[in-house]
N, C-alpha and C positions, 0 to 999 in steps of 0.2 A: 556465711550469711547468719543473721540473727534468727531467733525462734519465730518471730512474727513474719519475716520474709519466708521462712521455711513453711509456715502454715499456709500462706497465700499460694506458694508454689505447689504444695501438695493438693490443696483444694482445686486449683486449676487443672492439675494433672488428672486427678480422679474424675473431675467433670468431663474432661476430654476423653478419657478412657471409656467412660460410660455413654459417649455420644454414639447414636445409631444412624444408619442410612435409611433410605425409604423402604427397605425390605425388613427392617428391624434387626439388622446385623450390626455388630459393633464395628465402627469405622476403623479402629485399630484392632487387628486380630489378637486373640488372647496370647499367642506365642510372642507377639511384639509388644505386649504391655509390660514393659520392664518394671519389676518391683522397685519401689523407692526405698533407699537405705539411708536413714537418718543417723549420721555419725557425730556424736557429741558427748561432752562430759556428763556424768550423772547428775540428775536433779535439776536440769535446766527447763523442764516442762515438755519433754517429747510426748509423753502419754497424754498430757492435758490437751495439747493441740489436736490430737487425733479425735478426742471426744468432741471438741468444738467443730472440727471439720464435718464429722458425721452428723452432728445436730444441724448445722447450717445447710447441709446438702440434703437433709431429710432421708438419710440412708442408715443402714444398720452398722454396728461396730462389734466385732469380736476381738478381744485382746488376749494374748497369751505371752507369758514369759517363758522363753525356751530353756532357761537354766535347769529346770526340773525334769525336762523331757528326756527319756531314753529312746533308743531306736524303736522299742516295742510300743511305747505310748504314742509316739508320733506317727509311726507307719502302720500300726495295728498288730494284733497278735496272730501268730500262725495257727491254722487248724487244718485237719485232714478232710478232704472231700473226695467223692468217687466220680470219675469221669470215664467215658468210653471213647476210645480212638481206634478206628478201623476194626470194629468188632471186638476189641479187647478192653477189659475194664482195668482201670488204674486208680491207685490212691495218689491224690495230688495235694500239694500244700497250697492253701489259700490264706488270705489275710483278712482279719476283721477290719472294719472301717477305722481309720485314724481318729483318735479322740479330738484332734483339732478340726478335721473335716466335719466330723459329726456335730461339733459345736456350731459350725456355720449353718448346717441344715436345721439344727434346733432353733437357732436365732431366726431363721427364715420362717419356720412353722409357727413359732411363738409370737412373732411380731407381724407377720404378713408382709414384711418388707423383703423384696427379692434381690435387692442390690445392696452392697455394703463394702466395708473395709475389713480385711483380716490383718490385724496388727500384731506382729511378732516382735516382741522386745528381746533384748539380749541375744540377738540372732548369731552374733559371732562368739557366743559362749556355749554353743551346743556341745553335747558329749562327743567323745571320740567315735563312738559307734554310729552316731547320727550324722556326723559331718559329711560322709560321702554321699548321703542322700539329698543334701541341701542343694547341690547343683541342679539335680533333676527337678526339685521343687521350685526353685527360683526361675527356671526357664519354662517349665511346663505346668506349673501349679498342681502338681500331683504329689501325694504322699502314698507310697506303695502303689496300689492300683486305683486309688481313689483320687479324683480330681476335685479341686475347689470349684464350686458352681460358677457358671458364667455370670458376669455382673459383679463379681467380687474382686476388688483390687487389693493387691498385696503391698503392704507398707511394713518395713522392718526398721529396727533401730538397734544401736549398739554403742558401746563406749570404746574410745581409743585404748590401746594396750597399756598406756601409762596410768590409766585409772582402774584397771581391772586385770588381775593376774591370770584370770581364767580365759582371757580373750585369745582366740586363735585367728590369726590374720588370714583373710580370704586370698586365694591365689588370683592371678590375672583372669583366668577363665571364668571364675565366679564373679569377679568385680565387673567384667565386661557385660554381664547380664543384668546389672543394677543401675539405677539412677542414683548416684551418690550425692547426698547433700551434707556438707560439713557445717555443722551448726555450732556457733560460738555463744557463750554467755554474754548478754548485752543488757545492761540495766535500763537504758532508755527504751528499748523495745518492751522489756518486762514491765516498766512503770505504767504504760497504758493499760496492760492487762491488770496490774495491781489496782489501779483506780476503778476499773470496771468491776473487779471482784470484791472491792471493799477491803483490801489489805489494810491492816491497822496503820493509822496515820503516823504513829511514832516510827514505824519501820520505813515507810516511804520517805519521811522527812530526814531520818538518819542516813539513809542511803543516798539522798540528794547531796548530802554533805560528804559522804564517804562512799563514793561509787565503787571504789576498788574493793570494798567489802561485800559487794553483792554476790560475787562468786569468787571464792578464795580457797585454793588448795596448796598446801605446802607440807614438806616432809621435815620433821625435826627429830631430835634424839628421843622425844616422847612418842614418835610414830607419826602417822599421817593426820594432819589437821585439815578440816574441811568446813566450808560454808557454802550452801547451795540455795538456789531459788526455792526448792521444795522445803528446805529448812525454814526459810523466812515465812513462807505461806503457812506452814503448820504452826509456827510460833504465833503468827497473827491470830489464828483461831483460838488458841489457848489463852492469849492475852485478853481477848474480848470476854471469855468466860470468867477469867480471874477477876476482871473489873466488875462484871455483873454480880459476882458473888462477894465482891469487896475483899478479895484475898490479896496478900502482899506478893508482888512479883520480885523474885530473888534471882541472883546470878545462877543459882543451882537450877532453877526452872529454865532460864534462857539457855544454859549450857546443854540441856537435853536436846535442843534443836540446832544450836549454833556451836559446832565443835571446834572452837578456837578460843582459848582463854583470853587473849588480848581483845578480840572483838566482842566477846561476852561482857568484859568489864566496861568497854567503851559504850556498848549499847545499853547496858544496865544503867550507867551514869546518865546517858542521854534520855532514857525512858523516864527516870525520876525528874529530870529537868523539863521534859515534855509535859508531865503531869502538873508541874509547878506553873508552866506557862498557861495551861488550861484555867487554873484558878486565878492567875494574875490578870489575864486579859478578858475574861468574861465573854467568851465566844458568842453565846446566845444574845447578849446585849448588842454586840457589834452587828450581828445579822438582823437583829430586831430594830436597828436604827436608833437605839437609845444610848449609844456609847458616849462616855464622858470625854471631855477634852483632855483629861489627865491620861486616859488610856491612849488617846491619839498621840499625845506628846511622848508617852513612854515607848510606843511603837516606832515613832519617828526617830528617836534617839538610840534605839536598840542596835546592837551589832548585826551584821548581815545574817549570821547563822540563826539568831533569835527571830529575826524578821521572817526568814524562810520557814522556821518551825511554826510561827504564828500563821503565816499564809497557808501552810499545809493543813493546820487544824481547821481553818475557815473553809478551805476547799473540801476537806473531808466531809464536813457537816453539810455544806451546800450540795455537793455531788450526791451524797446519800439521800437527801431530800428530793432532789431532782430524779434520781433513779427510782425511788419509790413512787413518785408521781407518774413517771412514764410507764412503769410496770402496771400501775392501776389503770392507766389509759388502755393498755393492751388487754388487760383482763376484762374491762368493760366492753371493749370492742368485740372480744371473743364471746361475750355473754349475749350478743344480739341474736345469734343463731338459735340457742335454746328458747329465747323469748318468742321468736317468730314461730318456732315449732309448736309451742304450747298454745299460742294464739290461734293457729290454724287447725288445731287438733279437734276431733269430736269429743274426746275424753281428755281434758286438760291434765287431770291428776295422773292418769295412766301415762300420758306423754311426758310429764315431768319425771316420773319414775324411769322411763326409757332413756331420757336425757342423762340422768344420773348414771345409769348402767353403761351408756355409750361413752361417757366421759371416763369412767373407771377403766373401760376396755382400751381406750386410747392411751391412757397412762401405762397400762400393763404392756401393751404392744410396744410402745416406745422403750420401756424399761427392758423388755426382753431383747429388743434389737440393739440395746446399748446406746441409744441416741436420745435419751431423755435428759436434756440439759437442766441445770439447776433452775434457770429462769422459767423454762417451760413447766417444770414440775411444780414450781410455786404457783404459776398461773392456773394450771389445771386444778390444783388443790383448792385454790380460792374459789374457783367456779363450783367445784363439788360442794364445798362448805356452804356457799350461797344457795345452791339448789336444794341441798338437804335441809337447810334451815327453813326455806320456804315450804318444802313438803311437810315438815313437822308442824309448822304454823298453820298450814291449810287443813291438815288432818285434825289437829287439836281444836281449831275454830270451826270445823265442819263446813269449810268452804270448798266444796267438791265439784261444783259445776265449772265448765271451762272458763266462763266469764269471770267467775269468782277467783279461780286459780290464777288466771292471767292478770287480773286486777291486783291481786296480792303481789305477784312477782314484779309487775311493772312499778308498783308503789315502792317496793324495796330497792329496785334498780334505780329509780329516780332519786332515792335518798343517797345511794352510792355516788351517782353522778353529781349531785349537789355537793357532797363532801369533796369530791375530786376538784370541782371548780374552786371551792374555797382553798384547797391545798395548792392549786395552781396559782391562784392570786397571792397566796402567802409566799410561795417560791419566787414569784416575780418581785415581790417587795423585798425579800431577803437578798435576792441577787442584786437589786439596785442598791441596797444598803451596803453590800459587800464592796461594790465598785466605789461607792461614796467614801467608805472608810479607807480603801487603798489609795484613792486619789488624795484624800486629806493627809494620810500618814506618809505615803511614799511618792506622791505626785505621779509622774509617768515614768518612773525608773524601771529597773529590772523586775521589781515585784509585779508591776502592772503587765509587763510583757509575759511573765510566767502565768499570771492569772488568765489573760486572754488566750494564751497558747493552750493551757490545760482545758479550758472550756471549749476550745475549738476541736481538740483531738479526742476528747471524751465523747463517746457515741451518744450517751443519754443527754448530756448537756447541749451538744450541738443540735440534736433533734428538738430539744425543748425550746431553745432559742429560735430555731427555724420555724417552729409551730406557733409559739406564743410571743416571740419577739423580746428584745431587751435593748432599750435605747442606749443605755450606758455602754453595753458591750459593742454595739454597732459604732458608736462614736469613738471609743478607744481603739477598736480594731482598725477603723479607717485612719486614725492618726498614726498608729504604729506602722501600718502598711505604707502610708505616705512618707513617714520618716525613713523606713527601710529603703524605699525607692529613691529618696533623695540621697541617702548615703551611697547607694549603688551607683547613681549617676556621678556623684562626686568622685568615687573611686575610678570610674571609667575615664573621667576627665584627667585625674592624676596620672593614670597609666598612659594617656595620650600626650602628657606633658604640655598641655596647652597653657 
């Protein structure tokens, strides 16, 4: 399965493991809650999906790499205690709590979240002294004498032996206690994630043309050459910063993330071409609806790879705008609770301060629980910034009564809402302009199919269109669905030999 399918499977498994009966007992007993074992090549996103699952289920996450653990750090250190048996006193060996188990309790205390995922990476690379204890842990969730708290699901991950010389293969007895998910690198599954995370358009467009380069490992006389999803994502972040600082992107930089000289050269050449397309095609003019016939003609006559790159640039810009708009909507929706609290309070300024402290506490708890997603972090920070700005303005202007404080906050909130409405209308106009350009330049060819598909599968754009509508999208989607159904019927007729 691909990484997206693995994420859905893990999410469903965790949700079912945490399901309780009418007496508050887990429907599946702890001893029958088989740990999940993600087996896949390095760098395909195993750790990233665990963060997403924890955030989406609103549970905690504690992650550990097992490669650095010895028997002592995982099971605890021995110490001598005194006990009495049948009237006689003895010195007995006990063990301190495992560092791993202690981290789970610390996450629970710090976040206030009582259920979560304990994610152990590189599980099949444990030290020789620790290996015998893994069977007991995987079946009974105990390290030494200390048990993982109820409500904590074990998910593990590891690499196949061909990728890691330190791997020790589990025997049948151990494997029989795991739910094994074999995960393969799949560009099409990763592309959806890439769009949602804002991976650099040059990378997505390049991999559309060279899907075989998404995940590539080979052994040569120079050693092991490798390209991973992690490498592309890290490269994306540094590319944005280099462009922001107007620094030159060299093959030496790309090679720090993409460890294959041939792919480095090809991507380096494509990146330069991508930057040229940006200048040649005037993306902002296309989305602004002011594109010239010269540009339309140039796109119409361009080879397919150039068309694909142009479409990628247009979608990158459009999806980024839509994403920002939807995030603003979520932020404003979340702001309603603090507004109501201040309005109903006896002391508005004091309540405003309490709302700031409460929001900071929410962020701290989620961070300690390992379930603070980047989107949630951004939303909470925006709310904090808004509330702190209003507090400063109220104190400076000596607007201290509840009515004055609420009036101030409401005024600033209405300004934000007004800006969002303007941004929404701009997004709608730009989306219509995008469809208009694609219709003129490419008619209803493959480019239109790609555009409609991307807008459909992207979470932000599909919600935006469902909320605010887009006549051009609906029209093209209907035509493409009709065309697809017509072809399907024709194929069925051909098979019937009528």
